[in-house]
N, C-alpha and C positions, 0 to 999 in steps of 0.2 A: 505494499499500501505505499502511495507516495505521500511526501513530508506533510504537504498541507491538509491532506486528509487526516492525518494523526492529530494534527494541530486542531482542525474543526471537530473531532471526537471529542479530544481533551476539553476544549471550550465547553462543549454542550454539556459533558459530564459535570465540569465545575459550576458552570451555570446552572444545573440543575441541583446541585448538592448546598450550594451558598442560598438558594432561594427556599429549600426544604428544610435547611435547619433551623430550627426552634419555629417550624411555621404555625404551631399552638400556643405560642407563647402569649398573645394577645387574643382577649375574647371577640368572637363573632361581632360585627357592629349590625345596625339595622338592615341594611341592603343585603348583607350576606346572609344575615337569618332569613329574609325574605326568600332568596335564592333557595335555601335548604329547605323550607317546609314546601314551597311551591313543587319542587322537584319530589320531595316526598311523597307529597299529594298526588301528583302525577303518578307516580311509580304504583301506589297503593292502590289509587281510584280511578286514573285516568281522565280526572277534572283537577283544575286548580283549587287553590281553597276559597275561591268565591263561588264555586261550582260550576264554572265554564268548562266544558268536554274538548280535551287537546285543543286549547286555544291558540290562535295565531298571534294574540298579543297577551299577555297575561296581567290580571288586575290585581295589584298588589292592595295594600290598606290605604295607601296614600296616591300612589298613581298608576298608570299604565306604563307597563315596560315590555320591551322585545324579549322574546323567550327562549332564543337557541340555547344562551347559556344555562338556562334552567333543564332545557331538555338534555343537555350535553354533560349535566351534573347526574342525572338520574342512573345511569350506570355505576357511578362510584358510590352512591348513597347505596344501592343496590349490593355493593361489594363491601364496603367499609362501614356502612350504616350512617345513620343521621349523626353528624359528628361535624367537627372543623375540617379535619382531615378529607373528607368527603368534599365538602365545599370548597376548600382553598385548593385541592390537587389539580382540578381541571384548569384553571388560570395559569396556574405553575407549568404545566404541559403545553399550553398555548404559547406560553412566553419562551420556553425554550425552542418549540418549532418555528417561532418568529424570528429568533437569532439565527436558526437553519436556513430558513427561506431567503432571509436576507442576504448571508452569504452568498447562495446561490444565484439571486439576483443581479448581485454586484458583480459576480464572476461572471455572469451570462452577458452583461453589458459591457464590461471592461475587458476580459480575458485576463484579469491580474488577479492573482490567487492571494497577494499580498494584500492588496487594497480590498479585498472581499474579505480575508480575515481581519483585517485591521477595522472594517466598518462594522461587522458583525461583531466584534469583541467590544467597542465602543457601546454597543446597544446592550451588551451582556452585563456591561458595568454600571450603567447609566443609572441613575438614583431612580427617577420615574418609574422607568421598566422594570427594576427590581422591586419597587413599591408594589405598583400595581398586578404584577405577576404572581405576590404574594398573598393577594386578597381576590375576593369574590367580584371584581369589575369585568365589566362586559367590554371596556376598551380593549384588555388583551386580547381577547378573542378577534375583535375586530381588526387590529393590526395585523394579527396571523392571518385573516383571510384577504385582507387588502394586499399584503405582502405578496401571498401564495398566488393570488388573483392576477397582480402584476408580474411574477415571474413566469407563470404559464401563458399569460398573454405575449411576452416577447419571445416564449420558447415556441410559441405557434409562428410569430413574426418571422424568426430566424431560420425555424427548421420545417416551416410549413405543415406542422402536424396538426391537424383538425381535432385529435383528440384532446389538446391542449389548449385548444381555443374553448371548447365545450367545458372542461376543467375550471379555465378562467371565469366563463361566464357562470357557471354555478357558485363559484367563490364570490364573486361580485354580487351576486342575487342573494347568496345566505347572509351576506354583511347587512342587509337590509333589516334582519332579524336579530340582530346583535346588540345596537347602539343608536338611538334616533339621530345622532350627528350624522350617519352613514347616510341619511335620506338626504340629505345636502350635500355633503362631501364626496361620495363615490359618484353620482351622476356625473360631476363637474370632472373628475380624475377619469373617468371612460370617454367623455368628451376629450378630455385633452390626449390621451392614449391613441384614441383614433384620428384626432386632427394630426397628430405629430407623426402618425404613421401610416399617413394616406397614400395609396398608389396611384397616381393617375396613369 
């Protein structure tokens, strides 16, 4: 295996362990509790705790929220039970995966493994990314989906693989169900990608 592949694996392993270290040291806050109980209710009954069957948007006690993080938390609650580890582990995994896809994206665009490693390394130690990937925030999943969707879009552009285009469309589509900011940001980003890569 090439040197930079080992570096990337090491970076991902370190990123995982520094994020999981003392993951349960702080109690869950309100939004995390909401994610856990919504996922638990859907697991046990197929309804959110307001009584809606497999909702496209869940209704919490104070607001409507995009449901994808809640649905992706269900298997972890099934395995680990209704606790802070099950609620916080999915965003942690999404955070580590976003580091991986950022590496892939930068390398695809630059053909420089050193630049790709440096960029993903900066994300790995970024305080805001570290914080949000240790808590049940939807933004961590949003970052992963946007980064992966952009990678597969450029993979389609450079390799003309239709399957990559479909994966990109899927991930961009799913981003609308992660965080409400995506409703504004993602369409603008897709328009930018289409405009800057339009082949006349």
